[in-house]
TORKOL-4160 file (C-alpha; in steps of 0.2 Angstrom, whole numbers, padded with zeros to 4 digits, m for minus):
259
<pt num="1" X="0186" Y="0020" Z="m0050"/>
<pt num="2" X="0175" Y="0005" Z="m0046"/>
<pt num="3" X="0165" Y="m0003" Z="m0060"/>
<pt num="4" X="0147" Y="0002" Z="m0061"/>
<pt num="5" X="0134" Y="m0012" Z="m0056"/>
<pt num="6" X="0118" Y="m0014" Z="m0065"/>
<pt num="7" X="0102" Y="m0024" Z="m0061"/>
<pt num="8" X="0092" Y="m0028" Z="m0076"/>
<pt num="9" X="0073" Y="m0030" Z="m0077"/>
<pt num="10" X="0065" Y="m0038" Z="m0093"/>
<pt num="11" X="0047" Y="m0042" Z="m0098"/>
<pt num="12" X="0042" Y="m0056" Z="m0109"/>
<pt num="13" X="0025" Y="m0060" Z="m0117"/>
<pt num="14" X="0017" Y="m0077" Z="m0120"/>
<pt num="15" X="0011" Y="m0072" Z="m0137"/>
<pt num="16" X="0021" Y="m0066" Z="m0152"/>
<pt num="17" X="0027" Y="m0048" Z="m0149"/>
<pt num="18" X="0034" Y="m0035" Z="m0161"/>
<pt num="19" X="0053" Y="m0036" Z="m0163"/>
<pt num="20" X="0055" Y="m0019" Z="m0154"/>
<pt num="21" X="0050" Y="m0027" Z="m0138"/>
<pt num="22" X="0055" Y="m0045" Z="m0139"/>
<pt num="23" X="0067" Y="m0052" Z="m0127"/>
<pt num="24" X="0082" Y="m0052" Z="m0138"/>
<pt num="25" X="0080" Y="m0034" Z="m0143"/>
<pt num="26" X="0078" Y="m0030" Z="m0124"/>
<pt num="27" X="0094" Y="m0039" Z="m0120"/>
<pt num="28" X="0103" Y="m0030" Z="m0134"/>
<pt num="29" X="0098" Y="m0013" Z="m0128"/>
<pt num="30" X="0103" Y="m0017" Z="m0110"/>
<pt num="31" X="0120" Y="m0023" Z="m0116"/>
<pt num="32" X="0123" Y="m0007" Z="m0126"/>
<pt num="33" X="0118" Y="0003" Z="m0111"/>
<pt num="34" X="0129" Y="m0006" Z="m0099"/>
<pt num="35" X="0143" Y="m0006" Z="m0111"/>
<pt num="36" X="0141" Y="0013" Z="m0114"/>
<pt num="37" X="0142" Y="0016" Z="m0096"/>
<pt num="38" X="0157" Y="0005" Z="m0093"/>
<pt num="39" X="0148" Y="m0006" Z="m0081"/>
<pt num="40" X="0143" Y="m0024" Z="m0078"/>
<pt num="41" X="0127" Y="m0034" Z="m0075"/>
<pt num="42" X="0126" Y="m0042" Z="m0058"/>
<pt num="43" X="0108" Y="m0047" Z="m0058"/>
<pt num="44" X="0094" Y="m0051" Z="m0070"/>
<pt num="45" X="0075" Y="m0052" Z="m0067"/>
<pt num="46" X="0061" Y="m0056" Z="m0079"/>
<pt num="47" X="0042" Y="m0055" Z="m0077"/>
<pt num="48" X="0031" Y="m0065" Z="m0089"/>
<pt num="49" X="0016" Y="m0054" Z="m0094"/>
<pt num="50" X="m0001" Y="m0062" Z="m0093"/>
<pt num="51" X="0004" Y="m0072" Z="m0077"/>
<pt num="52" X="0005" Y="m0057" Z="m0065"/>
<pt num="53" X="m0008" Y="m0044" Z="m0059"/>
<pt num="54" X="m0005" Y="m0027" Z="m0052"/>
<pt num="55" X="0012" Y="m0029" Z="m0045"/>
<pt num="56" X="0027" Y="m0037" Z="m0054"/>
<pt num="57" X="0035" Y="m0049" Z="m0042"/>
<pt num="58" X="0051" Y="m0050" Z="m0051"/>
<pt num="59" X="0052" Y="m0031" Z="m0052"/>
<pt num="60" X="0050" Y="m0030" Z="m0033"/>
<pt num="61" X="0065" Y="m0042" Z="m0032"/>
<pt num="62" X="0075" Y="m0032" Z="m0044"/>
<pt num="63" X="0072" Y="m0016" Z="m0035"/>
<pt num="64" X="0077" Y="m0024" Z="m0018"/>
<pt num="65" X="0093" Y="m0031" Z="m0026"/>
<pt num="66" X="0098" Y="m0014" Z="m0033"/>
<pt num="67" X="0095" Y="m0005" Z="m0017"/>
<pt num="68" X="0105" Y="m0018" Z="m0007"/>
<pt num="69" X="0120" Y="m0017" Z="m0019"/>
<pt num="70" X="0118" Y="0002" Z="m0022"/>
<pt num="71" X="0117" Y="m0003" Z="m0041"/>
<pt num="72" X="0107" Y="0005" Z="m0055"/>
<pt num="73" X="0091" Y="m0003" Z="m0060"/>
<pt num="74" X="0089" Y="m0004" Z="m0079"/>
<pt num="75" X="0071" Y="m0007" Z="m0085"/>
<pt num="76" X="0073" Y="m0013" Z="m0103"/>
<pt num="77" X="0054" Y="m0009" Z="m0108"/>
<pt num="78" X="0043" Y="0000" Z="m0096"/>
<pt num="79" X="0029" Y="0002" Z="m0109"/>
<pt num="80" X="0011" Y="0003" Z="m0103"/>
<pt num="81" X="0017" Y="0000" Z="m0085"/>
<pt num="82" X="0020" Y="0019" Z="m0085"/>
<pt num="83" X="0001" Y="0019" Z="m0082"/>
<pt num="84" X="0001" Y="0006" Z="m0069"/>
<pt num="85" X="m0002" Y="0014" Z="m0052"/>
<pt num="86" X="0006" Y="0000" Z="m0041"/>
<pt num="87" X="0021" Y="m0001" Z="m0052"/>
<pt num="88" X="0024" Y="0018" Z="m0052"/>
<pt num="89" X="0021" Y="0019" Z="m0033"/>
<pt num="90" X="0034" Y="0005" Z="m0031"/>
<pt num="91" X="0047" Y="0015" Z="m0041"/>
<pt num="92" X="0043" Y="0031" Z="m0032"/>
<pt num="93" X="0045" Y="0023" Z="m0015"/>
<pt num="94" X="0061" Y="0015" Z="m0021"/>
<pt num="95" X="0068" Y="0032" Z="m0027"/>
<pt num="96" X="0065" Y="0039" Z="m0010"/>
<pt num="97" X="0076" Y="0025" Z="m0003"/>
<pt num="98" X="0090" Y="0030" Z="m0015"/>
<pt num="99" X="0087" Y="0019" Z="m0030"/>
<pt num="100" X="0094" Y="0025" Z="m0047"/>
<pt num="101" X="0085" Y="0018" Z="m0062"/>
<pt num="102" X="0084" Y="0020" Z="m0081"/>
<pt num="103" X="0070" Y="0016" Z="m0093"/>
<pt num="104" X="0078" Y="0012" Z="m0110"/>
<pt num="105" X="0062" Y="0015" Z="m0119"/>
<pt num="106" X="0058" Y="0032" Z="m0111"/>
<pt num="107" X="0074" Y="0041" Z="m0105"/>
<pt num="108" X="0063" Y="0055" Z="m0097"/>
<pt num="109" X="0057" Y="0043" Z="m0084"/>
<pt num="110" X="0070" Y="0041" Z="m0070"/>
<pt num="111" X="0072" Y="0044" Z="m0051"/>
<pt num="112" X="0070" Y="0063" Z="m0052"/>
<pt num="113" X="0054" Y="0062" Z="m0062"/>
<pt num="114" X="0045" Y="0047" Z="m0056"/>
<pt num="115" X="0035" Y="0057" Z="m0044"/>
<pt num="116" X="0027" Y="0066" Z="m0059"/>
<pt num="117" X="0024" Y="0049" Z="m0068"/>
<pt num="118" X="0016" Y="0042" Z="m0052"/>
<pt num="119" X="0004" Y="0057" Z="m0050"/>
<pt num="120" X="m0001" Y="0056" Z="m0068"/>
<pt num="121" X="m0005" Y="0037" Z="m0067"/>
<pt num="122" X="m0016" Y="0040" Z="m0053"/>
<pt num="123" X="m0025" Y="0055" Z="m0062"/>
<pt num="124" X="m0027" Y="0044" Z="m0077"/>
<pt num="125" X="m0035" Y="0030" Z="m0067"/>
<pt num="126" X="m0047" Y="0043" Z="m0059"/>
<pt num="127" X="m0051" Y="0051" Z="m0076"/>
<pt num="128" X="m0055" Y="0034" Z="m0084"/>
<pt num="129" X="m0067" Y="0030" Z="m0070"/>
<pt num="130" X="m0075" Y="0047" Z="m0072"/>
<pt num="131" X="m0077" Y="0045" Z="m0091"/>
<pt num="132" X="m0085" Y="0028" Z="m0089"/>
<pt num="133" X="m0098" Y="0035" Z="m0077"/>
<pt num="134" X="m0102" Y="0050" Z="m0087"/>
<pt num="135" X="m0104" Y="0040" Z="m0103"/>
<pt num="136" X="m0116" Y="0028" Z="m0094"/>
<pt num="137" X="m0126" Y="0043" Z="m0087"/>
<pt num="138" X="m0127" Y="0051" Z="m0104"/>
<pt num="139" X="m0133" Y="0035" Z="m0112"/>
<pt num="140" X="m0146" Y="0033" Z="m0098"/>
<pt num="141" X="m0152" Y="0052" Z="m0101"/>
<pt num="142" X="m0155" Y="0048" Z="m0120"/>
<pt num="143" X="m0166" Y="0034" Z="m0115"/>
<pt num="144" X="m0155" Y="0019" Z="m0117"/>
<pt num="145" X="m0159" Y="0005" Z="m0107"/>
<pt num="146" X="m0144" Y="m0001" Z="m0097"/>
<pt num="147" X="m0145" Y="m0019" Z="m0092"/>
<pt num="148" X="m0160" Y="m0031" Z="m0090"/>
<pt num="149" X="m0177" Y="m0025" Z="m0083"/>
<pt num="150" X="m0180" Y="m0043" Z="m0077"/>
<pt num="151" X="m0180" Y="m0041" Z="m0057"/>
<pt num="152" X="m0172" Y="m0058" Z="m0056"/>
<pt num="153" X="m0158" Y="m0054" Z="m0068"/>
<pt num="154" X="m0156" Y="m0037" Z="m0060"/>
<pt num="155" X="m0154" Y="m0044" Z="m0043"/>
<pt num="156" X="m0142" Y="m0058" Z="m0049"/>
<pt num="157" X="m0131" Y="m0045" Z="m0059"/>
<pt num="158" X="m0131" Y="m0033" Z="m0044"/>
<pt num="159" X="m0125" Y="m0047" Z="m0032"/>
<pt num="160" X="m0112" Y="m0052" Z="m0045"/>
<pt num="161" X="m0106" Y="m0034" Z="m0048"/>
<pt num="162" X="m0105" Y="m0031" Z="m0029"/>
<pt num="163" X="m0095" Y="m0047" Z="m0026"/>
<pt num="164" X="m0083" Y="m0042" Z="m0041"/>
<pt num="165" X="m0081" Y="m0025" Z="m0034"/>
<pt num="166" X="m0077" Y="m0031" Z="m0017"/>
<pt num="167" X="m0064" Y="m0043" Z="m0024"/>
<pt num="168" X="m0056" Y="m0030" Z="m0035"/>
<pt num="169" X="m0055" Y="m0018" Z="m0021"/>
<pt num="170" X="m0048" Y="m0031" Z="m0009"/>
<pt num="171" X="m0035" Y="m0036" Z="m0023"/>
<pt num="172" X="m0030" Y="m0017" Z="m0025"/>
<pt num="173" X="m0028" Y="m0015" Z="m0006"/>
<pt num="174" X="m0017" Y="m0031" Z="m0005"/>
<pt num="175" X="m0006" Y="m0025" Z="m0020"/>
<pt num="176" X="m0004" Y="m0008" Z="m0011"/>
<pt num="177" X="0001" Y="m0016" Z="0005"/>
<pt num="178" X="0013" Y="m0028" Z="m0003"/>
<pt num="179" X="0021" Y="m0013" Z="m0013"/>
<pt num="180" X="0023" Y="m0003" Z="0003"/>
<pt num="181" X="0032" Y="m0017" Z="0012"/>
<pt num="182" X="0041" Y="m0024" Z="m0003"/>
<pt num="183" X="0058" Y="m0017" Z="0003"/>
<pt num="184" X="0056" Y="m0022" Z="0021"/>
<pt num="185" X="0052" Y="m0040" Z="0019"/>
<pt num="186" X="0070" Y="m0046" Z="0014"/>
<pt num="187" X="0078" Y="m0037" Z="0029"/>
<pt num="188" X="0064" Y="m0044" Z="0041"/>
<pt num="189" X="0067" Y="m0061" Z="0034"/>
<pt num="190" X="0086" Y="m0060" Z="0036"/>
<pt num="191" X="0084" Y="m0053" Z="0054"/>
<pt num="192" X="0072" Y="m0067" Z="0058"/>
<pt num="193" X="0083" Y="m0080" Z="0052"/>
<pt num="194" X="0097" Y="m0073" Z="0063"/>
<pt num="195" X="0086" Y="m0076" Z="0078"/>
<pt num="196" X="0079" Y="m0058" Z="0081"/>
<pt num="197" X="0063" Y="m0058" Z="0092"/>
<pt num="198" X="0047" Y="m0049" Z="0088"/>
<pt num="199" X="0051" Y="m0035" Z="0100"/>
<pt num="200" X="0068" Y="m0033" Z="0092"/>
<pt num="201" X="0060" Y="m0031" Z="0075"/>
<pt num="202" X="0048" Y="m0019" Z="0081"/>
<pt num="203" X="0062" Y="m0008" Z="0089"/>
<pt num="204" X="0072" Y="m0009" Z="0073"/>
<pt num="205" X="0058" Y="m0004" Z="0062"/>
<pt num="206" X="0052" Y="0011" Z="0073"/>
<pt num="207" X="0070" Y="0017" Z="0075"/>
<pt num="208" X="0072" Y="0017" Z="0056"/>
<pt num="209" X="0057" Y="0028" Z="0055"/>
<pt num="210" X="0046" Y="0015" Z="0046"/>
<pt num="211" X="0028" Y="0015" Z="0048"/>
<pt num="212" X="0013" Y="0004" Z="0044"/>
<pt num="213" X="0002" Y="0008" Z="0029"/>
<pt num="214" X="m0009" Y="0018" Z="0041"/>
<pt num="215" X="0005" Y="0029" Z="0045"/>
<pt num="216" X="0007" Y="0022" Z="0063"/>
<pt num="217" X="0022" Y="0015" Z="0072"/>
<pt num="218" X="0024" Y="m0004" Z="0071"/>
<pt num="219" X="0018" Y="m0015" Z="0085"/>
<pt num="220" X="0022" Y="m0034" Z="0088"/>
<pt num="221" X="0004" Y="m0038" Z="0081"/>
<pt num="222" X="0008" Y="m0028" Z="0065"/>
<pt num="223" X="0025" Y="m0037" Z="0063"/>
<pt num="224" X="0017" Y="m0054" Z="0067"/>
<pt num="225" X="0005" Y="m0051" Z="0052"/>
<pt num="226" X="0019" Y="m0047" Z="0040"/>
<pt num="227" X="0028" Y="m0063" Z="0045"/>
<pt num="228" X="0012" Y="m0073" Z="0042"/>
<pt num="229" X="0006" Y="m0065" Z="0026"/>
<pt num="230" X="0023" Y="m0063" Z="0017"/>
<pt num="231" X="0035" Y="m0075" Z="0024"/>
<pt num="232" X="0025" Y="m0090" Z="0030"/>
<pt num="233" X="0020" Y="m0097" Z="0047"/>
<pt num="234" X="0038" Y="m0105" Z="0049"/>
<pt num="235" X="0044" Y="m0088" Z="0052"/>
<pt num="236" X="0032" Y="m0085" Z="0067"/>
<pt num="237" X="0041" Y="m0096" Z="0079"/>
<pt num="238" X="0032" Y="m0104" Z="0093"/>
<pt num="239" X="0016" Y="m0096" Z="0098"/>
<pt num="240" X="0014" Y="m0106" Z="0114"/>
<pt num="241" X="0018" Y="m0099" Z="0131"/>
<pt num="242" X="0033" Y="m0108" Z="0140"/>
<pt num="243" X="0029" Y="m0117" Z="0156"/>
<pt num="244" X="0040" Y="m0121" Z="0170"/>
<pt num="245" X="0040" Y="m0140" Z="0169"/>
<pt num="246" X="0022" Y="m0142" Z="0173"/>
<pt num="247" X="0008" Y="m0149" Z="0162"/>
<pt num="248" X="m0006" Y="m0139" Z="0157"/>
<pt num="249" X="m0023" Y="m0148" Z="0156"/>
<pt num="250" X="m0042" Y="m0144" Z="0154"/>
<pt num="251" X="m0052" Y="m0147" Z="0170"/>
<pt num="252" X="m0070" Y="m0152" Z="0170"/>
<pt num="253" X="m0076" Y="m0134" Z="0169"/>
<pt num="254" X="m0067" Y="m0131" Z="0153"/>
<pt num="255" X="m0053" Y="m0121" Z="0161"/>
<pt num="256" X="m0034" Y="m0123" Z="0159"/>
<pt num="257" X="m0025" Y="m0129" Z="0175"/>
<pt num="258" X="m0008" Y="m0134" Z="0179"/>
<pt num="259" X="m0004" Y="m0151" Z="0186"/>
């Protein structure tokens, strides 16, 4: 029987943390789990809390590595990430792709229950928003003055709040898109490095049944945007049209012409 393979995901905090979640304790729990299951660790990824928002970049790498090797992902300490919608959605999508994982601080969370956890995380986020709105409405009904009544201050606060809300919504959308494409990017990168063209990538993605975040088939434009945003312009290749040995210039009317 082949030895089981495990990919480990750890979390560290910049400030002093309780001994139950420090890095040494996490590694000891992982070592005991792997030893009990008679396996071996083939990869280890660590996210530093306080330096990441929304998604955990090292977690995305750990998931991709585990799926590629058909290994089990071991999350040493999930903790409050169980209420993080992008993270639970990432694990949910990975479970749909065949990922098997274990959370050592909560053994009830695994690939067969993550859909429940993801739904609960979204529900808690909505309930928190509803509670905040209800509390503000109740305070206003009691006659509590919310904010300043100076028109200049109110206008400045409104603009500041609007810009902040727009920024938060944009970041949330970017996190969601990155999570949706987290498992495709490594394969797209590998195929691009092998010399596959945009049409070939589009054909592969659509044949595999992958869709955009809007639920539509991939197009060359959609793939081009993925390459530019997540891999860099060096993976776009040349965007100029090839000419047949003739030079292309600009005439006096501002139009291109071959010479």
